[in-house]
Structure formats: C-alpha cells, structure tokens
N, C-alpha and C positions, 0 to 999 in steps of 0.2 A: 501492499499500499505507501502511494507516495502522493504526501499530501502538501497540492501546486502553491499554497499560503506561506509555506517555507515554517511551519505553527510546530512545538512542539505538542504532542497530543497522548496524552497521561486514558490510559484507561482502569478504572477503578470500582470497588464496589464499599457500599459502608461498610463497620464491621472488618475490616483489616487492618490490623497495627502497622502491618508493612505499605500502605495504603498513607496508611496517616503521617506515617514517619516522613515518607519521601515528599506530600505535598508538603507537611511544616518546611520540611529543609526548602525547600523548591519557594513557596511564601518569603521564608527569611533571608533568602540569598533575593528576591525581587524577580525572579523568572517564571514570567508567563504562560502558561499553558493553556491548554483546551483539555477539560475535563469529560468523559467518557463513562457515564458507570454503567457496566456491563450487568448490574439487576433491572433499570430500569428500559434498556434501550439492546432488543436480539439482537440485530443489526453490531453492537460493539462487542455484546458476549461471544457471535458469530465469526466476529473477524480474530479473537482472544484464542478462543481455539482451534482458528487455522495459524494462526503461530505458535503454539506454544504444545503442538502432536499431542490434541484434541483435550486438553486441557485450561480449566477458567484461570488462567494463572493473573496474579496481579499483582503489583502494577503493573501492565505491558503498558513500555511507550513508543514511541513512535516518534525519530527524531527526523527533524525536518530537513534531512536526507534522504526520507522516505525508510532507514534504516526499522524494525520494533527489537527492543530490548528488553527483556523479562527481568523485573526485580531488582534495577541497578542497583547498586551505591547511592543514594543519593549525591556524597560526597563526587565521585568520580564523574556522573549525572550532568551535575552545576558545572564542573569545573571544564566539563564537554561542551556545554551550552553554553558557558562565557567567556569561553578562550576566542582573544583576538577583539575583545566585545572595548 
C-alpha cells in the first residue's frame, strides 16, 4: 500500500498497550500521523491482516514511502520519520 500524500498511517485498536505507547511517543515528538482503528474499519483490519500473515497485529505503521512495519520501536520510528527535518 502506498500513501500518495506522504502521510504516516498508524493502524491501531483500543486497549492495545503497544499502540498506546507508540501513539504517546509520536504525539510527544510532535509527529503527525493518520490513525485507522482496525476495530472500527473493516478495510483497515483487512489491510493489517494482509501484511501480517493473517494476523491483526497492531500497531502496524505504513511509512510515507509505502513500506509497512509492525510494532516498531517508538524511538526508531520517530528517528526515521524526523530524519532530515
């Protein structure tokens, strides 16, 4: 999946500790992302399953270059997204 807007998309769900941790770190670093709740959006859930061998593993992040990463380290993701800023 390629996001033509260059936006970082975070697929998440409520009650996910890993999601809460990642989203808090992104907010604290001032990184804007688009959120897609896999419990509210069946297409988002289907996308997450498609890139995680059928599992609804979150957080799954689609980077501006279109690559999907699953449960990334908050620090590493922030460093990647802010490199060159």
